[in-house]
N, C-alpha and C positions, 0 to 999 in steps of 0.2 A: 588405419583400418577402422571401419565402422564398428561400433559396440552395439550389441543387442540390448534391449531394455532390461532383460533379466540380469545380463552382466553388470550394468550400472548400478541397478537397484541393490545389488548384493554388496556394493562397496559402501564405505563410510561417506558421510555427507561431504567432506573436503575433497575426496577424490571424485565424487560425482560432479562437483562443480568443474572439474577439469575434463571429464569424459562426456558430459552431456551434450549432444548436438554435434558431434564430431563426424557424423556420417556424411556430411556434405563438403568435407575437405576435397582438395583436388591437386594432383601432381606432386604429392608428398608435403604440401604446405600444412602446417598444423592448423592454420585458420581458414574458414571458407572464404573464397573470393567475394568481392563486393560486386554483386550484380546490379547495375542501374539500367532500367529500361521500362518501356511501356509495351511495345509490340513484341510478341512472340510468333515466330513463323511455324506453320504446319506443313508436313511434307506432302499432303494431298487434300483433296476436297473431303474424303471420306472421314479423315481425322479431324478436320475443321468442323464437320457435322456432328461428330460425336464427342469432341473434346477430349478424346482419348489419348492424352499425353500429359506428363507431370506438371507442366506449366503452359498456360493458355493466354494470359495477359497480365501486365505488370501489377494491377490492383489485386490479382488473386494470388500474389506471392511469388517470390524468387527463392533461389537455393539459399540465399543469405538469410532472408526472412524465415524460411522453413527451419533453418538450423537453430535460430533463436527460439522459435515456437517449440520445437521439439525439446530443446534444453530446459526451458522453463516448465513444460509439461511434466517432464521426467523428474525434475527436481521438486515439483509441487505434489507429485503423485497423482495428478489428474489424467484425464483421457487425451484432450487436445487443448491447445493454447491459440489464441488469437491476439494480434498485436494492433494497438491504436496509437493515434497521433498525439494522445495525452492521457494523463490518468483520469481527468474529468470525463473524456469521451469513453473510457473503459468502465466508468461507473453508470453512465446514462445509457448506454446502447443495450446492456443486459436487461435493464429495466424496460426499455422499449420492446425488447424481444419476448417478454413474458407477461406483459400487462397489456390489456385492452380496455375498451369502454366498459364501464360497470364493474371493473376490478378494484380491489383494495390493496394497499401496500402498507405494512407496518415499518416504519423508519426510525432507527435509533436516534435519540435526541442529541447524542454527542456527534452527530454525522459531520463530515467535512462540509464546510460552509457552501461551496458552489454546488455540492450534491443537494443540499437543503433548497437553494434557490432554484434548481431544476424541478424539484418536487412541488414547490409552491407556485411555480409559474407554468411550466410547460405541461406537467402531468395533468392537472385539472383541465386544460384545453382539450385533452383526449379522453375526458370523461372518467379518468382514474382518481379515486380518493386516497388521501394519504393520512395516516395517523402517526404521531410521534410518540415513542415509548421510552421509559426510563431505562438506561443501559444496564442497570443493576436488577432488572426484573426477573432474570432467570426463567425458571419453569412457569412464573406467573404470566408469561407471554401468552399462555393458552387461554386466559380470560379475555384478551383483547383480540383474539383471531375471530374473524367473521366468517359466515359461509363464503363470501366473495373474496376472501383474502388469499392472494396468489403468491406473495413474496414477503418474507421477513428479511430485512436488510440489517446487517450488523457491522460494526467497526470496532475492533478489539486489539488494543486499547483505543479509546477515543484520541485523536491525535492532537488535541488541545488540553483536554481535561483528564485524560489518562484512565478512565474507568476500564476495567478488565471485565468482559462479558463472559457469562456461563454459557459457552457456544453449545456444548453437548445438550444441556437442558432445554436451551432455545430450539435446537435443532429437532429434538425429540418431539417437542409439543408442535412445532410447525409441520413436521412430516406426518404426524397423526391426522392433521387437519387437511393434508394434502397440498400444503404450501411449500415453495422452494425457500431455500436459505442461501442468501448471498453474503459475503463478507469482503470488506475492505481490509485486505490483509498486508497492506503496505508496511506497517510498523514491523510485523514479524517477517516481512519480505519473502514469504513463502518458504523460509528456511527455519526460522525459529518457532513457527506455528504451522503445524500441519492441518490445514482446513479441512481436508476430505477425511482425515482420520477422526475429526471432531464432528463430522455430520454435515458439513457445508456441501452445497450443490455446485456453487460457482465461487472461485476465489480470484479477486480483483486486486491489482497492484498498480500504483504509479510507478512504473519502471524508471521514471525520471529520478526517482530517489536511489536506492541502494543498488538495484540492478546497473543503472548507468554509473552511478558512484562518483562522477567527476563534474557534476553540474553543467554538462554540455549535451544531454540528451532530453528530448521530451518525448515520452512514450508511456503507454498503459498496456497492461496485459490482463486477459481474462482467460482463466483455466476452468474447464467444465468437466463433469462426470460424462460418461458415455450416453447416459439417459438424456441429458440436457443439450448436448452438443448441437445436434442438427437444427433444433428450433433456433437456438442462438446464432448458429452460424449463417442461417438463411437471412436473418436481419442484418447480420454483420455485412454480408455481401451487398444486400439491397441498398443499404446506406453508404456504400462505397468506401468502407474503412480500409486503410492500408498505411504502411510506413515505407520509407525509402531504404534501399540497401545500405546507404552509408549510415542511417540511424541504427539499423539492425546490427551492423558491424561494431558500431561504438558500444551498443548495449552488450553484444557478446564479449567484447573486451572487458567491460565492467564485470560481467557475470563470472569471469574466470577467477577474479580476486575477491569476490564478494565474501566468501567465508572468512578470509583473513582480515578484511576491512572491517566487517561487521563485529569481529571478535575484539578488534582494537577500539572500535566506536563504543562498544558496551564497557570495556575495561575503563576507558577514559570517562565515560558518563557516570559510572558508579563512583569513581574517584571524586569527580567534581560534585556529583550530588550529595555524597556524604559530607563534604566539605560545607556545601551550602546549607544543608540541613542543620548545622551547627552555628550559622551565622545569626547574630541577634536581629539583623534587618529582615530576615526571612521568616515568614509565618509557616510555610508548608512547602515541601517539595513533593510534587505529584509525579511518582515514577514507581512503577510496579516492581522493579527489580530491588528496591530498597526494603529491608525488613521493617515492618510497621505500616507500610503503605496499605490502604485499604484493599487494593487488588493484589497484594503480594502472594496470598495463599492460592488463588486461582492462576496466577502467573506461574508459580512453581509447579502447579498440577499440570497446566496445558502447554507452557512454552518451554523451549530448550535454551533460550537466551533472550537478550533485550537489545532493543535498538538504542541509538545514542540520542534520542529525542525525549525531552521531558519539559515540565512546566513548573515554574516556582511562583508562589504567591508571596509578595512582599507585605510586611506590616504597613498599616496606613501611612501614606507619604504623598507629598505633592507631586504633580506631574512634572513639575520643574526639577524636583530631586530625581525622578525616574530618568529624565532626559540626560541630567548630569551623569547618572550612572552609565546609560546606554551610549550616548553620543561620544564619550571619550574612550570607548573600548578600542583597543588596537587589534585584537585577535578574533573579535566576533563581528562579523558583518552584519548590517542590518538589512535583511532581505527574506523573501518568501522562499519556500521549498525547504528540503532537508535531504539527508542521506549522501551529500556529496562530502569530499575530503576536508572541507573547510567548516569552521564553527560559525553559527548564525545565532541572532537573537531578534525576536519581534514581540511587541506587546500583543496580547491576545484578549478578546472580548467575546467569548462564546455566546451564541444566541441559543436560548432554551425555551421551549414552549410546553413540554410535558413535565419538566422538572425545574428545579430552581438552582440557579448559579450565583451564589453569594460569596465571593472571595472576600477575606479579611482586608485586602488591599490590592494594588495593581498586580497584574499577572503577566509574566514574561515566559515565553516559550524558548528554550534553548536547544539548539542542535549542537551536540558536542562533536567536533571533528577529529581529525588524525593528528592534531598538534600534541606536543608533550602536555600532559594535564597540569604539571607544575606551572608552566607558562600561562595556561588558562586560568588557573587559580590566582596566579599573581595579577593577571589582567583584571579579573572580577574584584580582587581585593582592592585594587586601586579605584575601581568604580564605586565601590561602596564607601570609600572615603570621601569621593565626590558627592555622593549621595547625602552622606552625613553633613558635609559642609553646606549643602543647599536646602536641607530640610528646614 
């Protein structure tokens, strides 16, 4: 039986993950069917002319796609959600939707690298100017807003350097000046950070990460307020954005267990991060969930949990020693992305233009998966022995 929005929102978060988007089930099955298709038939010419039926063409959605869109929108507390072929597409299309020639966007300096590339290459071609700002600026963002500033883009925490932004303060200043606030909310997964309750107008996720959860989906989501949706949706349709029914079904499957998976990711990450914090080879652990982290107090105020992603800064050491540590790890794969069930590690070299990034030594970004943390710690301990032997 389909659940009304009010029924779902009255439940606890774990329950909402089970109930959201169930209105598209059929014939008693608990999961919606996987609809694959491009052509949708109309009963007559009058309906063809008006488009007055729920589905008109494959790029405009299927019941499988709608089930996922509705689920994400309800879980995030937004008005409507649209799906994209990747997280990067979910970042770039909203910017195209709300920026035009002569406009200005304020982009956080800790932004996801491909988003920076988009801002530095394509946006100037359309006559849009971009300024980067310190992620820790808070209410001071008001001093950077220009008369033509249309968007303030945030990412909290930064997915490499982990700065937690004061989103309510930024949103208040932006809205006073008539600018929209967008957030890359992938770390909080629309679950541990309520973007709309903190003043954001659009919440963006790489659903590739925690929504998919199994490293087998490429997808992005954008959830909007009612006031923003129509302008955003027009651009979405003009650009032909869509996802397949198969991808939507995989993401729905992942969504159902996201609450319990993220709880385990967080528990494991805190255990491993605390251990790393005490290691003599480690200068710093950048993880807001740890007491003493510069972003810890804001994280406690605004977030209800933490992702399994954080960065460590090693004390000065040669690249040969770093390779000895990383290359021999058995449980940490070397690869991009995060949010899947497996643990990963990559070196990180953040680009900064508005602020300075001067780590004490090499930086490694760790995705802590669902393995037993004792095994992960043992793997890292063996890695540090290799590092010491190669130093």
